[in-house]
C-alpha positions, -999 to 999 in steps of 0.1 A, spaced: 207 18 -11 170 27 -7 161 64 -13 134 77 10 114 109 8 97 121 40 65 142 37 51 157 70 41 192 79 58 189 113 95 198 110 103 180 143 87 148 129 108 151 97 139 157 117 133 127 139 126 104 110 157 117 91 179 111 121 164 76 125 171 67 89 207 79 92 213 50 115 203 25 88 232 18 64 209 8 35 185 37 37 191 74 28 167 104 30 169 122 -4 143 149 4 118 163 29 84 178 21 62 200 43 30 195 23 15 172 -3 22 195 -33 59 197 -24 59 159 -19 47 154 -55 72 179 -68 102 165 -49 92 130 -59 95 140 -95 128 157 -89 145 131 -67 128 99 -78 128 81 -43 122 44 -39 98 49 -10 77 79 2 67 81 39 35 102 36 16 120 64 -22 123 57 -31 156 72 -10 183 55 -16 218 42 -18 229 5 -24 193 -6 -33 165 18 -13 132 18 -42 113 2 -43 135 -29 -5 135 -31 -5 97 -29 -30 95 -58 -9 118 -79 23 101 -72 10 66 -77 -7 74 -110 26 81 -127 49 56 -145 77 43 -123 61 56 -92 78 49 -58 61 29 -31 41 50 -6 35 43 31 9 65 47 11 75 84 -22 77 102 -42 65 132 -72 41 135 -96 70 136 -90 77 99 -99 43 85 -118 57 56 -88 78 47 -65 48 49 -88 29 25 -87 57 0 -49 58 2 -47 20 -3 -70 21 -33 -48 48 -47 -19 24 -46 -2 30 -12 18 -1 -1 4 2 35 3 24 65 20 30 98 6 44 130 21 76 142 35 59 173 51 30 155 85 22 171 115 34 150 128 -1 143 94 -11 128 93 20 105 128 11 92 116 -25 87 84 -13 69 104 8 44 126 -22 36 96 -45 32 77 -22 7 110 -17 -12 110 -54 -18 73 -53 -29 58 -65 3 28 -45 18 30 -34 54 -6 -42 62 -15 -74 80 -46 -94 70 -61 -88 105 -58 -50 101 -71 -52 65 -103 -70 78 -107 -44 106 -105 -15 82 -129 -30 57 -153 -41 84 -158 -4 94 -168 6 59 -205 -4 62 -223 24 45 -253 21 21 -230 16 -9 -216 -17 3 -237 -38 -21 -228 -15 -50 -191 -19 -41 -194 -57 -39 -211 -59 -73 -184 -37 -89 -156 -57 -73 -171 -89 -84 -174 -76 -120 -137 -66 -120 -127 -101 -107 -149 -119 -132 -121 -116 -158 -99 -140 -138 -99 -176 -147 -89 -208 -128 -57 -204 -108 -58 -166 -112 -89 -164 -91 -75 -188 -65 -43 -169 -63 -62 -136 -59 -82 -150 -30 -50 -163 -14 -35 -129 -16 -66 -115 0 -61 -139 28 -26 -124 33 -6 -154 21 29 -148 7 39 -162 -27 57 -191 -11 26 -200 10 4 -197 -20 26 -220 -40 27 -246 -12 -11 -245 -7 -19 -247 -45 10 -271 -53 24 -248 -79 59 -233 -83 69 -199 -71 74 -187 -106 39 -198 -115 25 -179 -85 43 -147 -96 29 -152 -131 -6 -155 -118 -2 -125 -95 10 -104 -125 -19 -115 -145 -44 -105 -117 -28 -71 -115 -29 -65 -152 -64 -79 -159 -80 -60 -129 -61 -28 -135 -43 -29 -101 -7 -20 -92 0 -39 -60 -10 -68 -37 -28 -45 -12 -52 -35 -40 -58 -72 -48 -66 -79 -12 -90 -49 -10 -108 -60 -42 -112 -96 -29 -125 -84 4 -150 -60 -13 -162 -87 -36 -170 -108 -5 -149 -138 -17 -135 -143 18 -171 -146 32 -177 -178 14 
């Protein structure tokens, strides 16, 4: 059973999501929060597996709440809910460790599927959407970010770097193994090494770092 916490300042949205999850036999809503601060407190109290986090909330916004939640040991996966007009906010949430995001008008079945996916460690962010988000961050600090990202990735050697780039391309572990002719266990070992060496906590952050370093531009 996957325990879910819903954080949204609209009680009707919370009610609708709760009713929707009741129809899934493997999901249960353990708590509802009306603002980011409450989401952090209820996460500590109920220890959910997945938090569905709205971005715009009073007291503490969903981005700050995500950063607080994901910075703690044994943190749950977080899915932020937003729209395309908040791309910069989404990037901040992903850098904080969110497993992905859903649009507000996502069909119920896809929300349920997304929760199941992140519970299994799979991000709910397609490569195409990742590229679209990153392409819109074109401010004057782009070169600085590329340099910083390159420095962080410079600690990787051999296969580790190849696996990191493959993750950035959106490949699954099985696809990476087939492409590089290595076992699934070896792929997992390399992914863990990338996360540890670069100070990251999920595959989405690997993908973001690879994109920012410009490794997919080669």
